[in-house]
C-alpha positions in Angstrom: -7.6 -11.0 -3.2 -5.0 -9.1 -4.1 -5.6 -4.9 -5.7 -4.9 -3.3 -8.4 -2.5 -0.5 -6.7 -3.1 1.9 -9.6 -6.7 2.2 -8.5 -7.6 5.4 -6.7 -7.2 5.5 -2.7 -10.4 3.8 -0.9 -11.0 5.7 2.5 -13.2 1.8 3.5 -10.0 0.1 3.4 -9.3 -1.7 6.5 -6.0 0.0 7.1 -7.9 3.3 7.0 -10.8 2.4 9.4 -8.0 1.5 11.3 -6.5 4.9 11.0 -9.7 6.3 11.8 -10.6 4.1 15.5 -13.5 2.2 13.8 -11.7 -0.8 14.2 -9.7 -1.8 17.1 -5.8 -2.6 17.2 -3.1 -3.7 19.0 -1.1 -0.8 18.5 2.9 -0.8 19.3 4.0 2.4 17.7 2.4 6.0 16.5 3.5 9.5 15.8 2.4 12.4 13.3 3.3 9.8 10.5 3.0 6.2 11.4 1.6 3.7 12.9 2.4 0.4 13.7 0.6 -2.5 15.3 0.3 -6.4 15.3 -0.6 -8.0 12.5 -4.2 -10.5 12.9 -2.8 -13.4 10.8 1.1 -13.5 11.9 3.2 -15.2 9.5 6.3 -15.1 11.7 6.7 -15.5 16.2 6.7 -11.6 15.6 4.7 -10.0 12.6 4.3 -6.1 12.8 2.3 -4.1 10.4 3.4 -0.4 9.8 1.3 1.8 7.8 1.4 6.3 7.1 -1.5 8.3 8.4 -1.8 9.7 4.8 -4.2 8.2 1.9 -1.7 5.9 -0.1 -2.1 2.7 -2.2 1.6 1.8 -2.2 5.4 2.2 -2.4 5.0 3.8 -5.7 2.0 6.1 -4.7 3.3 7.1 -1.8 6.9 7.9 -3.2 5.6 9.9 -5.9 2.5 12.0 -4.3 4.3 12.2 -0.2 6.1 15.1 1.3 9.5 15.1 2.2 8.2 14.7 5.6 6.0 12.2 5.3 8.8 9.9 3.8 11.2 10.5 6.3 8.6 10.1 8.8 7.8 6.8 7.8 10.8 5.8 6.9 11.8 6.7 10.3 9.1 5.0 12.3 9.5 1.7 10.6 13.2 1.7 11.9 11.9 2.6 15.6 9.1 -0.1 15.3 12.2 -2.3 14.8 14.3 -1.6 17.0 11.8 -1.1 20.1 10.6 -4.6 19.1 14.4 -5.9 19.8 14.3 -7.1 16.0 17.3 -5.6 14.8 19.5 -8.3 16.0 19.1 -11.1 15.0 17.8 -10.0 12.7 14.0 -8.6 11.0 12.6 -8.8 7.3 11.0 -5.8 5.5 8.2 -6.7 3.1 6.2 -3.5 0.6 3.7 -5.5 -1.4 2.4 -3.3 -4.4 0.1 -4.5 -7.1 -1.5 -8.0 -8.3 1.4 -9.8 -9.1 2.8 -9.2 -5.3 -0.5 -10.2 -3.8 -1.1 -6.7 -2.4 -4.6 -7.5 -0.7 -4.8 -4.1 1.1 -5.1 -0.7 -1.0 -3.0 1.1 2.2 0.6 1.2 2.1 1.9 -1.0 5.1 5.0 -2.4 5.4 5.4 -5.7 7.2 8.2 -6.9 9.7 9.0 -10.6 10.3 11.2 -11.5 12.8 11.7 -14.1 15.7 12.7 -17.3 13.8 15.2 -17.9 10.4 13.0 -16.4 7.6 14.4 -18.9 5.1 15.0 -17.2 1.6 13.8 -14.1 -0.1 11.7 -15.9 -2.3 10.4 -19.2 -3.9 12.4 -21.1 -6.1 10.4 -21.0 -9.2 
């Protein structure tokens, strides 16, 4: 069910629980700013999620409230995950959903990294 990205942060969301170690994840990366792990319902042969350690609902929330160090660290983490997974060539797609129209399902900022096959056009035709 899509969420409203303007709502306050819910510290009981699944990614908050993963960050606290209450729910296991298959982590592939972690540092002071982010963790990355395999999606439990992959939509491509490679489907990784990168989430900031801070309590941010969406990209909009993060860009407005995150510190310069958090923002730089998170962006660098996304690149490090893609490089470590060997995705730079032949390529990968990043996706960050925000709000109801984009079908954001977890109210914690997260970036999907998709790869492992030709991914087709960016959006389905209307």
